C-alpha positions as CSV (number, residue, x, y, z in Angstrom):
1,X,-37.3,3.8,20.3
2,X,-37.1,3.7,24.1
3,X,-39.9,3.2,26.1
4,X,-40.5,2.1,30.2
5,X,-41.6,-0.9,31.0
6,X,-42.2,-0.8,35.0
7,X,-40.6,-3.2,37.5
8,X,-42.2,-4.6,40.8
9,X,-41.6,-4.2,44.3
10,X,-41.0,-7.2,47.3
11,X,-44.0,-4.9,49.4
12,X,-46.4,-4.6,46.7
13,X,-47.5,-7.6,47.6
14,X,-47.8,-10.3,50.6
15,X,-47.0,-12.4,48.2
16,X,-43.9,-11.4,46.7
17,X,-42.4,-10.8,50.3
18,X,-39.0,-11.9,50.2
19,X,-38.6,-12.0,46.4
20,X,-36.2,-9.1,44.5
21,X,-37.5,-5.9,43.0
22,X,-37.7,-5.4,39.8
23,X,-36.5,-2.2,38.9
24,X,-38.1,-0.2,36.2
25,X,-36.5,-1.0,32.6
26,X,-35.9,1.1,29.3
27,X,-36.0,-1.0,26.4
28,X,-34.5,-0.2,23.2
29,X,-35.7,-1.7,20.0
30,X,-38.4,-0.7,17.6
31,X,-41.3,-1.7,15.4
32,X,-42.5,-2.8,12.3
33,X,-46.0,-2.6,11.1
34,X,-48.2,-3.0,8.0
35,X,-51.5,-3.4,6.3
36,X,-53.0,-6.1,4.2
37,X,-56.1,-5.0,3.2
38,X,-58.4,-4.5,6.1
39,X,-55.3,-6.3,8.3
40,X,-53.0,-4.4,10.2
41,X,-50.1,-6.8,11.4
42,X,-47.4,-5.1,14.2
43,X,-44.3,-6.6,15.4
44,X,-42.3,-5.2,18.5
45,X,-39.4,-6.0,20.7
46,X,-37.1,-4.4,22.8
47,X,-33.5,-5.1,25.3
48,X,-33.6,-3.8,28.9
49,X,-30.9,-1.4,28.8
50,X,-30.4,-0.1,32.0
51,X,-31.0,-3.8,33.9
52,X,-34.2,-4.0,35.3
53,X,-34.8,-7.6,34.1
54,X,-32.1,-7.5,31.6
55,X,-33.9,-9.6,29.3
56,X,-35.8,-9.0,25.6
57,X,-39.4,-8.9,25.6
58,X,-42.0,-8.6,22.2
59,X,-45.2,-8.8,20.8
60,X,-46.8,-9.8,17.7
61,X,-50.7,-8.0,17.1
62,X,-53.1,-8.3,14.6
63,X,-56.1,-5.8,14.4
64,X,-58.4,-3.7,12.2
65,X,-60.2,-0.6,12.1
66,X,-63.6,-0.4,11.6
67,X,-64.7,3.5,10.5
68,X,-68.5,3.7,11.9
69,X,-68.8,7.0,11.1
70,X,-67.6,9.8,13.8
71,X,-67.0,6.1,16.0
72,X,-63.8,4.9,15.1
73,X,-63.5,1.1,16.4
74,X,-59.7,-0.8,16.2
75,X,-59.7,-4.4,17.7
76,X,-56.2,-6.4,18.0
77,X,-54.9,-9.6,19.7
78,X,-51.6,-9.4,21.0
79,X,-49.2,-12.3,21.8
80,X,-46.3,-11.3,23.9
81,X,-43.1,-13.3,24.7
82,X,-40.2,-13.3,26.7
83,X,-36.2,-14.4,26.8
84,X,-35.6,-15.9,29.5
85,X,-34.0,-13.2,31.8
86,X,-37.6,-11.3,30.9
87,X,-39.9,-14.4,32.1
88,X,-38.0,-15.5,34.8
89,X,-37.8,-11.8,36.3
90,X,-41.4,-11.3,36.5
91,X,-42.3,-15.2,37.3
92,X,-39.7,-17.3,38.6
93,X,-38.6,-18.1,42.1
94,X,-35.0,-18.8,42.7
95,X,-34.1,-21.4,45.4
96,X,-32.7,-18.0,47.3
97,X,-36.5,-16.4,46.7
98,X,-38.5,-19.8,47.6
99,X,-36.2,-19.6,51.4
100,X,-37.2,-16.2,51.9
101,X,-40.7,-16.4,50.5
102,X,-42.0,-19.9,51.5
103,X,-43.0,-20.2,47.5
104,X,-42.1,-22.7,45.4
105,X,-39.0,-23.2,43.2
106,X,-39.7,-22.0,39.6
107,X,-37.4,-21.6,36.9
108,X,-39.0,-20.3,33.7
109,X,-37.9,-20.6,30.0
110,X,-38.0,-18.1,27.4
111,X,-41.6,-17.8,25.1
112,X,-44.7,-17.1,24.9
113,X,-46.2,-15.5,28.4
114,X,-49.2,-14.0,27.4
115,X,-52.2,-12.9,25.0
116,X,-54.4,-9.9,25.0
117,X,-57.8,-9.4,23.6
118,X,-57.6,-4.8,23.0
119,X,-60.0,-2.7,21.9
120,X,-58.8,1.2,20.9
121,X,-61.9,3.1,20.6
122,X,-62.4,7.0,19.7
123,X,-65.9,9.6,18.7
124,X,-65.1,12.8,17.0
125,X,-67.7,14.8,19.0
126,X,-66.4,17.6,16.8
127,X,-63.5,18.8,14.6
128,X,-61.9,19.9,18.4
129,X,-63.0,17.1,20.6
130,X,-62.8,13.6,20.4
131,X,-63.9,11.1,23.3
132,X,-61.4,7.9,23.3
133,X,-62.0,4.8,25.4
134,X,-59.2,1.7,25.4
135,X,-60.1,-1.8,26.8
136,X,-57.3,-4.1,27.7
137,X,-57.8,-8.0,28.3
138,X,-54.6,-9.5,29.5
139,X,-54.7,-13.2,30.4
140,X,-51.1,-15.8,31.1
141,X,-50.0,-19.2,29.8
142,X,-47.5,-22.1,29.8
143,X,-44.4,-21.6,33.0
144,X,-46.5,-17.8,33.1
145,X,-49.5,-19.1,34.4
146,X,-48.1,-21.7,36.5
147,X,-45.9,-19.3,38.5
148,X,-46.4,-19.7,42.7
149,X,-47.1,-15.5,41.9
150,X,-50.0,-15.6,39.5
151,X,-51.6,-18.4,41.4
152,X,-51.1,-16.9,45.0
153,X,-54.2,-15.8,46.6
154,X,-53.5,-12.3,45.8
155,X,-52.2,-12.8,42.2
156,X,-54.1,-13.2,39.0
157,X,-54.0,-15.0,35.9
158,X,-55.9,-12.8,34.2
159,X,-56.1,-8.7,33.7
160,X,-58.6,-6.4,32.6
161,X,-57.3,-2.6,31.5
162,X,-60.0,0.1,30.8
163,X,-59.4,4.0,29.9
164,X,-61.2,6.7,29.4
165,X,-60.3,10.4,28.1
166,X,-61.5,13.5,26.5
167,X,-59.1,14.8,23.8
168,X,-58.5,18.2,22.3
169,X,-56.7,19.1,18.9
170,X,-54.8,22.4,18.3
171,X,-54.2,23.7,14.7
172,X,-50.7,25.5,15.5
């Protein structure tokens, strides 16, 4: 499969001034998933093929499905890892970038850079309509968490995303 990974512009934040822009990337890869009783496991990974960060990234997730009548809840936990090129692009600072930005040099190696706790849930209002709720809490670890980009006043070592939606089914 091919997925899109957003990049980063140096004018997105005062902290990023002087750092290189990272173009969005199309990542070619794949995934495998399996279910073992009530537990689901998914492993995914891919390589940037368009030159945004030129790296490899992967995720491993473990979760389950809780069917509660019309309400379904699917909690999961994930770990994210990246190659040295991926991690250095997003969390590292070269000597040239340090000189331009005033931030400290930060060399980041390959490895695990973050974790997340996720919940996907949906409620079937009727046969045709479903309300969805997706939430994810992510935090960084190790060299990524020690990055001057993350530690800056406008940086964040944790993030939360919440999405609510309404879907309609069509019988074609």
